[in-house]
C-alpha positions in Angstrom: -167.9 -24.3 67.9 -166.0 -23.5 64.9 -165.8 -25.2 61.6 -168.0 -26.5 58.6 -171.6 -28.4 58.8 -171.9 -31.4 56.1 -174.8 -32.9 55.3 -175.5 -36.0 54.2 -177.5 -37.4 52.0 -180.5 -38.5 54.8 -179.9 -34.6 55.7 -178.4 -35.7 59.0 -175.3 -33.0 60.0 -171.9 -33.3 61.5 -169.6 -30.3 62.3 -166.1 -31.1 61.0 -163.2 -28.7 62.9 -160.4 -27.1 60.9 -161.8 -28.8 57.8 -159.2 -29.8 55.0 -159.2 -30.3 51.3 -159.6 -33.6 52.2 -162.2 -33.8 54.6 -164.3 -32.9 51.9 -163.1 -34.6 48.5 -163.7 -37.7 49.5 -164.7 -38.6 45.7 -163.8 -37.8 41.8 -167.1 -36.2 40.4 -169.6 -37.5 38.6 -169.7 -35.3 36.4 -166.7 -33.2 35.1 -167.0 -29.3 36.7 -168.8 -30.7 39.9 -168.7 -29.7 43.2 -167.3 -32.6 45.3 -168.3 -32.2 48.6 -170.7 -34.8 50.3 -174.2 -33.7 49.6 -173.2 -31.0 47.2 -175.2 -30.5 44.0 -173.5 -30.6 41.0 -173.1 -27.5 39.0 -173.0 -27.4 35.3 -172.0 -24.0 33.1 -175.0 -23.6 30.6 -174.8 -20.8 27.3 -177.1 -19.4 27.5 -178.0 -18.1 23.7 -178.5 -22.3 22.3 -179.3 -22.9 26.0 -176.1 -25.8 26.2 -174.3 -27.5 28.4 -170.3 -26.7 27.9 -169.1 -30.2 28.7 -165.3 -29.3 27.6 -162.6 -26.8 26.8 -163.7 -27.3 23.1 -166.9 -26.2 23.1 -165.7 -23.2 25.9 -163.8 -22.3 23.8 -165.8 -22.0 20.5 -168.2 -20.1 22.8 -165.7 -17.6 24.1 -164.2 -17.0 20.8 -167.1 -16.0 19.2 -167.9 -13.5 22.8 -164.5 -12.1 21.7 -162.7 -13.9 23.9 -158.7 -15.2 22.9 -156.4 -18.0 24.3 -153.4 -16.5 26.3 -150.6 -18.6 25.9 -149.0 -17.5 28.4 -148.5 -20.4 31.4 -148.3 -23.7 30.8 -150.3 -24.3 33.9 -153.1 -23.2 33.0 -155.8 -22.7 30.1 -155.9 -19.0 29.8 -158.2 -16.4 27.7 -158.4 -12.9 27.6 -161.0 -10.9 26.2 -158.8 -7.1 24.7 -155.2 -6.1 24.6 -157.1 -3.1 25.7 -158.9 -5.3 29.1 -157.9 -6.4 32.3 -160.2 -9.4 32.1 -158.4 -12.8 32.0 -159.9 -15.9 32.6 -157.5 -18.8 34.1 -158.8 -22.0 34.2 -157.3 -25.5 35.4 -155.7 -27.8 32.5 -158.3 -30.7 33.0 -161.9 -29.8 32.4 -162.6 -31.9 35.2 -161.8 -30.4 37.6 -163.4 -27.5 36.8 -165.3 -26.1 40.5 -167.5 -23.5 40.5 -165.5 -20.7 41.0 -164.3 -21.2 37.6 -168.1 -21.3 36.6 -168.7 -18.2 38.4 -165.5 -16.0 36.6 -167.3 -17.2 33.2 -170.2 -15.9 34.4 -169.2 -12.8 36.0 -167.0 -11.9 32.4 -170.3 -12.6 30.2 -173.4 -11.9 32.1 -175.4 -12.1 29.3 -174.7 -15.2 27.9 -173.7 -18.1 30.6 -175.8 -18.7 33.6 -174.4 -21.5 36.5 -177.6 -24.3 36.6 -177.5 -27.6 39.2 -177.5 -30.5 37.7 
């Protein structure tokens, strides 16, 4: 039995063999940056010092700038931030904030451990 088990709202599981992206993304996310798999819990990025939920690039860029990150205008298909010229830390994010996925949130958290956290909505 290889594949992925999916749980619906009633807790009933079904096996999806050879899953594709389309088999998980059946609808647009209700909240920007949330998981779209059926039964997945939405995630939020929280700026810990003020307990602020980050809901836009404007808010995110403001917080990252305060932490020493700079906008990197090298790739027109991504929004990127780098920590400093002497650091290898680079955040590469989708241009559309609504297309944020959990791994984007966790990338921000790992590189800013004391300042951001991912929470369930």
